Structure formats: C-alpha cells, structure tokens
N, C-alpha and C positions, 0 to 999 in steps of 0.2 A: 312481182314486177308490176309497176304502176301502169294502168291502161289509160289511153288517151283517145279522143275522137279520131277516127280514121284507122285505128288498129283493127285487125281482124281477130275474131274470136269464134269458137265453136260452141254451138248451143244445142240443148236437148230439153224436152219437156215430158218425156215418158210416153208420148203418143205419136209424134210426127217424125221420129228419127232424129238424126244429127244434122245440123246445118252450119255452114260457114256464114258468118255475118260480119258486118262492119259497124263499129260503134259510131253512132251519130251524135249522141250527147251522153254525158256522164256526170252525175252529181253525187253527193255524199250518200243519198238514200235511194236514188233512182237513176234510170238511164234509158236510152233508146238505142236499139240495134236494128239495122236493116238486114234481113235475111237475103243472102245472095244465091246460094245453091245448096242442095241437099248432098251430104257426103256419105251418109249411111241411112239405110231404111230402118224403120223400127222393127226389131225382131218379133217374131211370133211370141205372144205372151205365154210363158211357161207356167205350170201350176205353182201356186203360192207355196212359199217355204217360210214358216213362222219359227221364231226362236223365243221361248219363254224362259226367262232367267231372273235371278235375284240381283239387285245392285251390288256392285263390288267396290273394293278400294279403287281410288281414282285411276291410277296407272293401269291396273288390270282391266277396269271397265273400258278405258280408252282403247286398249288393245282388242278387247272382245268386239266392241262396236265397229271398229275399223275393219277387222278381218271378217266379221259377219257380212258386211257389205261386199267385200271382195269375193266371198265365197257364194254369194247369190241369195242371201236371205232377203225376203221381200217385206217382212214385218218383224219388228222387235217388240216384245212384251215384257217389260220389267214388272216383277211381282214381289210382294212381301210375304215372307213365311215367318214362322216362329223363331227360327234361328238366323234370320237375315241380320247381318251385322251392320251394314250400311243401309239406312232406311230412307235415303233421299237420292234423287238423280237429277243432275243438271241437264234438263231437257234441251236447252238452247245449245249447250256445248256438244251434247251427243248428236243433235240434229246437224250441226255444222260438220261434225266428223263424218257423218253418213254422206253428206254432200261431197266433201273432199275425197273420201274413199271411192265413191262412185265415179267421180271425175278421173281419179288416178287410174282406176282399172278399166275405164272406158265403157262402163255399162250405161245404158240409156234410160235408166230409171233410178229412183232413189228409194231405199227402204223406208217404210212407214214406222215411225216411233210412236207407240201407244203410251198413254199416260200410265204412271205407276199405279198398281191396283193390288188389292189383297188376292192371294192365290185362290182361295175358295170362291171369291166373288168372280174372278176371271173364269174359273173352270166350270162353274155351274151353268154358265151361259154359252159355253163353247159348243160349236156346231159338231154334231156327231158325224157329219160328212167330211170333217177334216181330222183324221186321227192324230193323236198326240203320242209320239214315241218318247216314253219316259226313261231316261237313263237311271234305272233303279239299281242302287248299290247292293252288293252282297245277296243277289238273288240268282244263284248259279243255274236254276232251272229255267230261266227265261232265255228266249232265243237271242242270238247276237243281233246287233242292229243291221248288219248286212243281210242276215237271214230274213229278218222282218221286212226289209225293204225290197227283197228280191221280187221282181216283176211288178212292183207297185209304182205307178206313174202319176198319181193324183196329188192334190194339195195335201200338205202335211204340216205338222209342227213337232218341234223337239222341246222337251222340258228338262231343264237342268236345275238341280237343287243347290242350296247354299252350302258353305263350308259347314261340316258337321252333319249334313244331310237333312232329310225331313224327319219330323217327330213321328212317333208311332201313330198319333192321331191323324196327322197329315198323310202318312203312309196308307192307313186304312181308308181315308177319304179318297185318295187317288185310285186305290185299287178297286173301289166300288163304282168308278165312272166308266160308262160305256165307251166313251171316246178315247180313253187312255189305254195304251199298250206298253207294258213294261218290257224293256230290252236291256241286254247286257252290253256294256262298253268295253268289256275285257276284264282281265284279272287285276289290273292295276287300278288304284284309286286315283282318279284324275282331279285336278283342281277345276273349279267351275268353268273358267274361261277355256281351259284345254278341252274339257268335255264338250262344251258348246261347239267349238271349232271342229272337234273330231266328228261330231254328228253332221255338221254342215258339209264336211268334206265328202260324205257319202252321196250327196246329191249335187255336187259340183257339175257332174255330167249325169243327168237324170236317166240316161239310157244305160249307163254302166256304173252302178254303185260300186264303190271300192270294197 
C-alpha cells in the first residue's frame, strides 16, 4: 500500500519500543515521521541467539532467513565450508527479508546479518562465553539438543552444516574447539534449513525448551 503524508505508521528502532507516528514528508529515498505516542515498551533484552549456517539455494535460503527472524534469532552468520554448494549470498535481499519478517511477527528488533566468512575464520575468533551447539550428524553418543539446553539461559549459537555434512577435516577442527558442543537433532537426517529451524524452536521460549 502506498503511503502518503498524513498517514499513520508504527515505528521501532530496537531501543525505544514501538511508536505510533504520522508521516510528515515522504520521498523516494527518505522521509520524516512525527512520533505521536508509544504503543509498546521495549522488551527486556533476552540473551543473544546466533545461527551459523551455509548459504543455500535461493528459495530455501529465503525460507530460512524469514523463519529465523520469526523464531527469535538475533544474529545470522553465513559461512563457507568445503561442501558449500552456493558460495554467495545476496546480503541486500536477506536484509530486507529480515526487516519484513520482524515487522510481520511484531518483534521490536531486527536480526543482524553478518558478512559471509570462511567457517574456520569465523570459529577461531568465536567467544568461549557463547557456546555453539553443533548439530553433529551420526553421533549417537551426543546428548540431544533438549538435554544440552536444559537449564541453560545464556547467549548461545547453533551451527548447521551444508548438504553432505562437514568433511572429516572440518569435523576434527570443530571437535577440538572449546566453544563447540556437539548435539543430536534426532535420528532423521534433516535438510539444512529444517535443522536450523528445529534448533531455533528450542529457544522460542527460553524458559521452556521444547
């Protein structure tokens, strides 16, 4: 719907809650809105939830980005691995999808999209204070994700591999990192986007992991 001066809109910036505002001026690249009243206070900031994933085929990536925003991811980290099939990501497109999904589900912040980076480069500088729960395939001895998250309320990340999984070298690299915690996502082999959303569903309500 085309907006015009005088129309009312709802605004948020991730800090000051949601406001009702009136459009005063609107151009092709900028505009001006007069805040009228606050309609929602800014929620207490929850612990960060990161999703580390490899770029996917366009439609599957669109789906993952949109649903990750709806499920509460605060940051998305695309990474390149040896078996990554799609080695580029349209950051502008993904950024717009994050904004639209955030508006649609009425969250008052927008997930951060980090630049595409090599997996090893990303992980060697990862903070040990933010554990990375790695959906490790074919490791029946690992705890389930629900077990690993039981009682944990801090910042965290989920790591999902590409189609075909990680190479033996990458597997050994991840296994040697202090911040990485292998977990099982169940007996079924999930597609990358399904695995990512399955992980995020466990922290949709941080007090009650599914």
